[in-house]
C-alpha angles and dihedrals in degrees: 000000000000090000091051090048091049091048092050091047091047093050091047092049091048091050091049091048091047092050090050091050090050090049092051091048091050093049091048091050092050091047090050091051090050092048090049091052092050091047091052092050091047090050090052091052093048091049090048092051093048091048093050090051089052090051091052091046091053090052092050091049091049098046102025115195091335096084112133123209089248092054091045091050092048094050092045092050096045104034106025119023095041094049105037122067118218097026112111101162137023129203132195112212114174111191089001096297116118106231102161133031128182127219094021122214126199087260090059094057 
């Protein structure tokens, strides 16, 4: 009788342990899927930011120091803000001094 009781207890303990292992594996898998989704979204944002910086760099190379605020605003509207999610404002800062901002807010005046 004791042997049967120990066998039943052993099987029950093993089943409980196995279900806990399966639960941990499921939670790990779900966490990995979530982390992968966040990593993909972060990668998209980084690529977008790098691409927008390249667009601005091409404009500066094309126009040099002769970029007007109207030209800057047009390029930002057409090439940057409309094509890059998450970017709401762009600034041109030659030598570290912000000279142009688009779109401007009352705080930028």
